[in-house]
N, C-alpha and C positions, 0 to 999 in steps of 0.2 A: 286189186289188193283185198286180202282176207277180211280185214276190218270194215272196208267198204260194203263188202257182201254181206256181212253179219249185221251191220247196223249199230244202232245205239246201245251202249253197255247197259244202260237202265232198262230198256226194252227186253233184252236178252236175259238180264237178271230176273225180271219179272216172269219171263217164259220158263226160266229154270225153276223158279217157285212154283208155278203152274204145274211142271212136270213132276216136281218132288211131291207136291200134295196129291198128285194123282196116284203117285206110288204109296204114298202114306195111307191111302184110303182102303187098302187091302192088307189081309194078313200076309206075312211075308217071312220067309226063312233067310237069316242072314248067317251063313256059315251054320255053326251048330246052334245059334240062338234063334228062337222063334219070337216074332213080334206079332201082337195084334195090330189091327188097323189103328192109326193114331190120328188126333185131330189135325185139321190143316194149319200150317205155318202162316203167321202173319208177316207182310213185309215191313221191314225196318229200315228206314233211309240211312241211319247213322252205320248200321252194319253193311248196308249196300256199299256206301262210299269207303268204308274200311275195306271191304272185299275188292273194290275196284283198285284201291291203292296198292294192295298186296299183288293183285294180278298185274298190275302196271310194274311194279318193282321186279317181279319175276321175269316179265317179258323183256324189259330194258335191260335188266342185270343178267339175263340168260342163266337164270338158276330155277330149280323146282324144289321147293321146301316149305315146310310149315314155319320154320324159323327164318325170319328175314335177315338181311345182311348185317343188321345192327344187333342181331341176337334176340329180337323180340318174337314172343310167341303170339298166337291168335289172341289169347286172353289180354296180353300187354297192348296189342294194337287197339282192341276194342275199347280197353279203359283209356288209353291216350286219345281215342277219338270222342270219349265222353259217354260211352255206353256204360250204364251202371249195373248190368246184369250180373247175376251171380254165377251163371253156368254158361260157357262159351266152348263151342266145338268148331271144327273147320274141316272141310273137303276141299281138295285141290285137284285140278286135272290138267293136261297139256296135251296139245296136238290134235284135239278133237274139234271139229268145226260145226257142231250144232248142241243145243241144249240136251236133246233126245240121246245123242251119243255119250254125252257127259253123264247124264243120270244113268244110262244103261251100264256104263263102266263102273260107277259107284254102287249100283245094285249087285254087281258081280263080285265085288270086294267085300268080305264079311265086315271089316271095320268101318268102311265108308257106308255101307248098308245100315249098319247099326246107328251111326250118327243120323243118318236120313230117317230112320223109322222110330228113333227114340222119342217117347211120349214126353220126356223131360224137357225137350226143346219146344218152344212156342213161337219163336220169331226167326226170320232169316233175312239176310242181306246177300245178294250174289251178283257177281260181275265178270266180265272177261277182259282182257287186253291182249293186244298182239304187237309183235315186233318182227318184221320179215328177217332181221338179222339174227335173231334167236333161234336156238336148235329146234324148238318145238313149234315156233310161229305164233302159237295162241296158248293163252294160260287162263284157267277158270279158277275162281274162288267162291265157295259158299261158306258163309258164317252162321252157324246154329247157335241160338242163344235163348236164355230165359232170364226175364228180369227179377 
C-alpha cells in the first residue's frame, strides 16, 4: 500500500520542509515574479497537525480543494487549531508519491512557487494522507505561516 511505502506523515512532512528550504535557498523566477533567496522555514507542529488533518479530509472525502467540506479556509483551520499567526498560506498536491515530486510541481506553478518562496512566511507544517479508494490516492498539504 502507498502509505506503508511512504511511512510516517511527520517524517515526510519534515522531508517536504527540507526540500522547500533547499528551493528557498536560491533565487528563483515564479512566473513573472522574481524572488531572492529566502530564509529557511521553521517546523511548526500545530501547522503540521493541521496539514495532516486537511490531507486526511481530502483523501477520505475524495476531494481536492483549499476549502474543506465545512467551508473552512486554510486560515480558519489554522486558527481553530490554535495557531495565532497573522499570515497563512497553503499549497496542496495530489497523486504524487514523493516530497521531491510535490515540490517540483509547486515550483512549476507560479502561485504555488510564490507561496514557497515568499520571505513573509517563516514557519511550515506539512503532511500527506492516502486513501486507496480516493481518485488521487495520496494528498499533500503544506501550510505556510508567520506569527
